[in-house]
VOGU-3710 file (C-alpha; in Angstrom, 3 decimals, decimal comma):
1> mrernlsrnq> 30,123/-28,816/-13,556  27,683/-29,083/-10,710  23,994/-28,846/-11,680  22,730/-25,725/-10,906  18,961/-24,424/-10,734  19,237/-23,231/-13,923  16,629/-20,006/-15,608  15,337/-20,653/-18,894  16,864/-17,241/-20,453  19,939/-18,211/-21,978
11> slflikrlga> 21,905/-15,730/-25,313  24,122/-17,027/-27,077  27,320/-15,036/-27,373  29,952/-15,893/-30,369  33,660/-15,045/-28,958  36,388/-15,009/-31,961  39,808/-16,195/-30,505  42,704/-16,506/-32,846  40,165/-16,088/-36,602  37,702/-18,811/-34,542
21> evpftisyhk> 34,269/-17,675/-33,246  33,508/-20,235/-30,115  29,834/-19,484/-28,760  29,691/-18,834/-24,945  25,830/-19,755/-23,216  25,219/-17,629/-20,640  23,090/-19,195/-18,188  21,556/-17,780/-14,864  21,071/-19,333/-11,897  17,315/-18,695/-10,593
31> evgnhdipal> 17,889/-16,688/-8,174  19,755/-14,003/-9,632  16,802/-13,648/-11,678  14,668/-13,904/-8,640  16,197/-11,500/-6,067  20,063/-10,042/-7,214  19,712/-8,705/-10,556  15,709/-6,650/-8,942  17,612/-5,481/-6,167  20,541/-3,361/-7,753
41> paamkarmks> 19,854/0,769/-8,168  18,648/1,132/-12,137  21,878/2,594/-12,761  23,768/-0,798/-11,622  21,666/-2,736/-13,627  22,239/-1,094/-16,774  25,982/-0,756/-16,161  26,357/-4,613/-15,329  24,643/-5,792/-18,490  26,957/-4,057/-20,909
51> tietklstyp> 29,936/-5,446/-18,982  28,752/-8,988/-18,951  28,369/-8,703/-22,115  31,222/-7,376/-23,706  34,088/-9,096/-20,983  32,543/-11,387/-19,701  31,732/-13,056/-23,115  34,418/-12,589/-24,294  37,059/-13,646/-21,951  36,597/-14,474/-18,767
61> eqyalplrrt> 39,368/-15,155/-17,841  41,437/-12,913/-18,355  39,058/-9,609/-17,318  37,789/-12,585/-13,989  40,068/-13,910/-10,977  39,796/-16,983/-9,982  38,055/-17,358/-6,036  39,847/-18,947/-3,073  39,327/-21,160/0,028  35,594/-22,227/0,427
71> lkgywklrig> 34,585/-20,585/-3,969  37,386/-22,484/-4,653  36,442/-23,251/-8,640  34,538/-20,316/-8,808  35,679/-16,836/-10,566  34,308/-12,978/-9,942  33,783/-10,314/-11,962  34,555/-7,422/-10,168  32,623/-4,011/-11,593  32,638/-1,075/-9,353
81> dyrvvfefdr> 31,747/-1,862/-5,477  29,297/-5,552/-7,268  31,004/-8,368/-7,914  29,537/-10,764/-10,516  30,833/-14,718/-9,393  30,396/-17,146/-11,919  32,254/-20,632/-13,075  32,510/-21,331/-16,918  33,885/-23,993/-18,764  34,811/-24,225/-22,686
91> stiivlgigh> 31,109/-23,183/-23,666  29,181/-22,068/-20,610  28,790/-19,171/-18,488  26,970/-19,314/-15,432  26,428/-16,692/-13,676  25,760/-17,983/-9,861  25,424/-14,469/-7,993  25,244/-10,505/-8,366  25,623/-7,895/-5,258  27,708/-5,875/-3,295
101> rkdiyyrmkr> 31,048/-6,904/-2,123  29,971/-6,557/1,440  28,739/-9,430/1,368  27,790/-11,742/-1,921  30,571/-14,300/-1,013  28,949/-14,892/2,343  25,508/-14,399/0,179  27,529/-17,589/-2,138  29,007/-19,167/0,871  24,695/-20,042/1,807
111> rmyp> 23,598/-20,171/-1,613  26,189/-23,070/-2,807  26,285/-24,955/0,258  22,895/-24,815/2,362
//
């Protein structure tokens, strides 16, 4: 995985896969906590939190879709008109951006490739 500026806010979720529990650590890019989450409407913040805790922490590859072109290697989770852009491996999910679908991909390109 690439080096990222991660916030210290990390939570541990336990995933059940075929009878075994697999821990997923969810980390957030520092820009997510500083800019993306405060910009969300209050109702969307609550919905975003519950969706990340349920769908993203259980089976990210089942609920998310891979991105293409310049953001290849990253994944997106759709929550209404908003998107969560992240990457993951066997034990870690890194949330790289949260935003409205009209501008999240442009902001992600600028954030990942300055």
